[in-house]
N, C-alpha and C positions, 0 to 999 in steps of 0.2 A: 403466646401463652396458647394453649390447646384447647381442644373443644370439648373438655370433658364435663361431665354430669357438674361437678361443683365447682369448676373453675370460674364461675361467673359471681360466685359465693366466697369462694376461699382463695380464689389466686387472680384477687382483681388489682387494679391499678398498674403504672408501668413499669413497675419491679419484674411481673412476672414474662415481660417480654423479653427481658436481659437473662434471664436465666431458661430460655428455652433449649430445646434439641440444637438448635440452628444457631443460636446466642454461643451456646459451648464449640460449636465447629468452629464458627468466626473465629472463636478466642484462641482457639489452638492453630488456626490458619495465621491470623494474626502474627503469631511467636514464629511460625514459620518463616513467615513473611520477613519480620525483623531481623530473624537469625540471619538470613541470604544476604540483606541488606548491611548489616552491621559487619558483617565477615566480610564482605567486598570494601567497605570502609577501612578494614583492619588489614587489606591486602592478602587474606587468608584467599578469598576467591575472585574470578571476575567478575568485573561491575555487571556485563551485559547477563551473564547468569544469574547473578541477584535479581536483575530487574526483571525478568524472565520468571522467576520463581514467585516475586511478589506478586505478578501479574496473574496468577495462576490460583492465589488466596482469595476466592471469592467463593463464601459458604455456598450459594443459589448453584453452583456449579457440580455439586456435589452431591451422590444419592447418601444423604442420612441414614437411612433404614439400612442399607446396605453396608455402610461403616459400621454402623452399631452390631449387624449380626456378625460381620467379621471380627468383631473386638475378641470372640472367645477363642480364637487362633490363638494371641499373645497376654489375653487378660486384661487388654484395655483398647479404647477407639484410636489410641496415637497412631500405635504402627499401621493399620488399615487406611487411614487418614495419608499419613505420608506416603505409603506406596501408589493412591489414588493421584497425590500430588505429583508424584516424580513420573507418572505415565503421561501426567498431562504437559507437562514441558519438554522442550527441545531435548535431543539427546546431548546436545553439550552442556545443558543445566542440569541435566537429573543427576551426575556424577556428584553435583554441591547439596544437593536437598537435605535438609537435617544434618548437616555436617557437624559434628561434634557433641551433639543432643544424644539425650535419652528419651525413651516415651514420657518418662515422669516430671523431666523439663517441660515437656510439651503441658501435659495434663494439670501440674501445678501451676505453671505460670496462666494458663486458661480458666484455672479458678481463681486466680488473683484477679487478672480481667474481668471475668463476671462479677467477681465480689465488688470491686473498684465502681463497674459500670452501674451496678445495682446501689451501690452507696450514693452514687451521682443522683439517681433518680429517687432514691428514698430520702435522700436531705432537701431536694426542691419539694416534696410532700411534708417533710416534716417543719420547713420552714414556713408553710401554709398554716398547717395544724398549729403553731406556735404566734401566728400572727394572730388568728384566730382567739386562742386564749387571752393573748394579751389583750385584745378587745374586750373582751370580757371582763377582764380583770379591773381595766379601767373604767368600764361602764359601771359595773355593779361593787365598787369600793365601797359603797356606803347601803348595799344592799343587805339587809339584815337579814339572818336565815338560822336557822337551830343548827349549833354544833352538834355532833354526832358521835358518841363513844359505845363500842361495843354494841352497836345498832340503837342504842338509846338516846333520847337528847339529853343535849350534855350542856353547858354552857353557849353564850350566841357565838355566830362569827358572821362574816359578811358572804357573800358569794362571790364578791370579788377576789376575797383572800383564797376561798377554794380554787377559783380558776388560776390563781398565781399558785397554788401548790400543783395542780395540774402542768401549769406553763413550767416550772422549775426541772418536774420529772422528764419533760420533752429537751429542756435546754439541755439538761445533764446528758442526756442520750446522743443528742445533736452534736455536742462536744467531743464524745467520746468515739463516736463515728467519722468525724472530722480529722482526730488524731490518728486515727487508726488509718484512714484514709490517705493520709499525705504521708505518714511514717512508715508503716507496717507491710504494706499491700507491695510487694516485692517483686521482680521477677527470679523465675527460678533457671539456673542454668550450670550445671556443673556435671553432665556427662555420667559415665556409668558409673562411677563413684565418688563425686563430686571433688575431682582434681583437674578437668578440663585437660587430661593428658592428650588427647586427641587432636588440640590446637595449639599444643608446644608453647611459645611464649606469647601466643595471641590471645589468650584464654580471658583475661580479664578485660581486655582492649573490646573483645565480643561482648560479653558480658556489659560492659558499662553501654556501649551502642543499642543492646536490647532493650534495655532499661530506659534510655532516652527516648528511643522510638516507641515506645509502649507507654510512657509517663507512667512507669512505675518505680518503685526506689530499687536502687540498687543495692543488694546485701552485701554484708561483710563477708559471706562464705555462702555457698550452696546449702540450703536449709532441708535435704531430703527426708532426714530422720529428726529434724529438731522443728516441732511443728506447733510453735508457739504463736505465728501469725494465726494460723486457723483458728486456735484454741480463743485468740483476743477479740478475732471479728467474730467468732459464734458467740461470747459472751456478752459484745456490745449488742447484737441483735437481741438477745436473750434480755438484755436490759431494756431496749426499746419496747420490747414486746410487754416486758412487765409495765412500763412506764403508761403504754395505750390501754392495756388492761386493767390499769387502775382507774383510770378515767372513766372506760367504758363502762365498769364494774358500778361507779357510783353515779353515771347517767340512769342505767338502767334502774338505779335503787330509788333516785330523786323523781323517776317518773313514774313509779308504783302509783295506783290510784288512791290509795289511802295517805299518800303524802302529795303527789303531783307538781311538785316543784318547779320540774322543767317539761318540755316537752319536744319532741320532735316534728318538724311540721316538712314533710316531704311533698314532693309531684303525688299527686291523686293517682290511688292504688297503693301507695307504700305505706306500712305499717300496719296492715289488717292482719285478716286471721282467715285461715279456711273454714271455721265454723262458727266465729262470734264475730259479727258484723261492727259490734261496737268498739272493738279493740283499736287502740292507737299506741302500739308496740314502737318502743324506739330501736326501730330496727337496722339502722346504721351500726348504731351504738353496740348491738346484740352481735353484728357480723364482725366488728373489729372485735369483741371479744373472743368470739368464736374462731377468727384467723391469729389469735396472738396464744390460743390456747395450748397447740403443739410445741410451742417452742423451748419451754424448760426440758421436753424429753430431746427433741432436735440436738439442742446444746451438749446435753450429757451424752450423746452419741457421738458426738465430735470430740469431745473430752476425753471420751472411753478409747477413741482410736488416736491417742497421742503419742501412747507408746511403740515406737518405730525402732526395729531392732537394727544394728551395724550399720553400713552406708546405702542400703538399701532395703525398706520392707516388703516382707510378703503378705501383703492382703490390707495394710492397715490405712495406705494411702487411698487403696480401691474402696475401702470404706466407707472414705472422707464425701465423696462425689454427690450422694444422693441427698443425705442430710443437709448437707451444705446447700445444695439448690432447695430443699425445700424449707429451709431456715429462711433464704434470702427471700423465696416466695410468700410464705407465709409472713411475714413482718411486714413486707409491703401492702398485702394485701391489709393487715390489721390498722396500720397506719392510713394507707387509702379510706378505710371506711370509716377512721376515726375524723378524718377531713370533712367527710361529707354529714356525719353526724353533728358535728361542731358547725356547718354551714346551716344544719337544718336545725338547731336549738333553738327553742326560745325560754326565756325565765320568766316566771311568775312572782314578783317582790310580793303582792298580795298573799297569795300563798302561803309564803315562806312567814309573813308576818301571823297569817291566821295561825299556822302550826306554831308557832313560839307561844302564842297567847294560849293555846289548848292547857298548859299546863298550868295557868294561872300564876305565872312569876316563879315556879320551882326552879328552874334554869339557873335564875340569879341568885340561889341559896347561899351559894359561896362566897357572892359580894356583900350579901347582908353579915355573914361571919366575920370577913374580914373589916368590915367597916365598924361593927361592935367593939371586936380589939380596939380601933382606932380611936374611936369615939369614948372610949373607956381609959385611955391612955394606960393600958396595959393593965386595969386592973381586973379586966376580964380576959384569962387566958385564951389561947387559939382552940385549946379543945374544949373547955366551956363553952365557948361561944358556937363551937361547932354543933354539939351536943343541944342547945337549946334551939338553934334554928331547925336542926333534923328532928327535933320533937313537935314545932310546930309544922314542919313538912310533913312527917307522917298525920298528923290532925287534919291538914287539909287534904291529903290524899284519902283519907276516912270520911269526907265530906262533912266535917266540923264547922265549915266557913272557908272564908277567902282568907288565901295565906298572908294578902298585907293586914287585915284586921288581927289574925292571930299571934302576926309575930308584934304588930302594936299592943296587944292587951297581955303579952307575955310580960311578967314582971320586970325580968330580967333586960330583956334587951326592949322594952319600953321605957327602961330608966334613963336610956342613952340616946334612942334613936325614934322622933315624932315618927306620926303616922306620913306626914309629908315627906320627910327624907327616906322613908323606908319603900315609897312608891318609886321614888326615883331610882334608888338600889336597885328596883324591880322591872327598871325600864331597858329592854336589851339593847337599847341604841346606845346606852351607856356604861356600857361594859364591853368593850372591844378592846382594849387595850392598845397595844402595837400594832394593829391589824393592818391599817394604813400604811403604817412605815413598811411591814413586812411586804406588802403588795409593791410598794415605789422600789424596793432593793429587788424584787424578784424582776420587775419590768427593767431594772438597770442593767441587771446583770446579762437576761436576754438579748437587750439592746447590744450590749458590748461584745455578745457572740455572733451577732446576726452580721 
């Protein structure tokens, strides 16, 4: 990670180190080393030359800034890096550096390695987030809170169900990233136009050897202008950021002063304000949301670069480098801050119950209407029941009395439901449906994928 002004905030976590300039150069050198060793295994070049080339493939031995400045000569950094590598090896080995490869083979394989290594770091962080969410779902399976629809209170849920919903999004993101890491991050090796003609009959053997050494998938054929691998990685990262942003948004809303159902309790000095000493900002959730924010635009940039002409494109693969790095970095930062937010999160069940009681039972109006239809054995239709209960709700909102009394005094409702039963129907804990079963199913799904 660089030392930029915003990096500690928007490039936090271990993924940032996997997309640094040094990491990219090392990934390109890893390709060159694997190419040489695989070529030796296939009998294309001498083993001694391959070993000499591999020994010189350490990024710390190269001037990264100089390589970057020389990239303008041919339009990519692979060329100057290959030249620098060639000058470092013995004259006997120099003739075999980069044999059969083209610059795009180097940069594309480096992109896959950078992505794979970022995915590995990202998956570790996602596992931490998922474990924390699973703990919240189990601990608060019966902690009743208001459900919210269009930002208004709705029938009750549990905080455990809320956390299970968060967990479901993270589990889905994990599953997608795992599948792409396993099946779709492939080595690129096709030579000038994807035929490996320079290697004669040895091209496939060398390709297989590179894939094995780099622990990347071996593609069916070179994918110089078939960019679905980049697109799939991009959309999976966008999906991950979406899952993080949803959780972060919920946490910031639940932590509002007027709601106060959760709070982040971080180390001293966190969550404060430059002007308002009283503030307890959920700063980690805020930074998770802020990090995730650029993802849709970066995904769009990568999808927009997918149209590559003929066998090798003019500019389209170049257009992928920066948004791919930024998307990996920002996704890693978003997940990192989410883990911190969840570690700091404290739930206030009493405040949740208090917020439920603010409406005097209005949230349970649906329960009363359904019971009225049942108690009347269908004599009162669903629409009629709903209208009768809605009239009582309007009266309660107009301060004409408590809802339970208004319902009991209504001629139609009171005919079928006693006050005691109405009070039971207005108890939030009695109207949770299959919430506990949904939590269990979500936890089972998470455990099956862990």
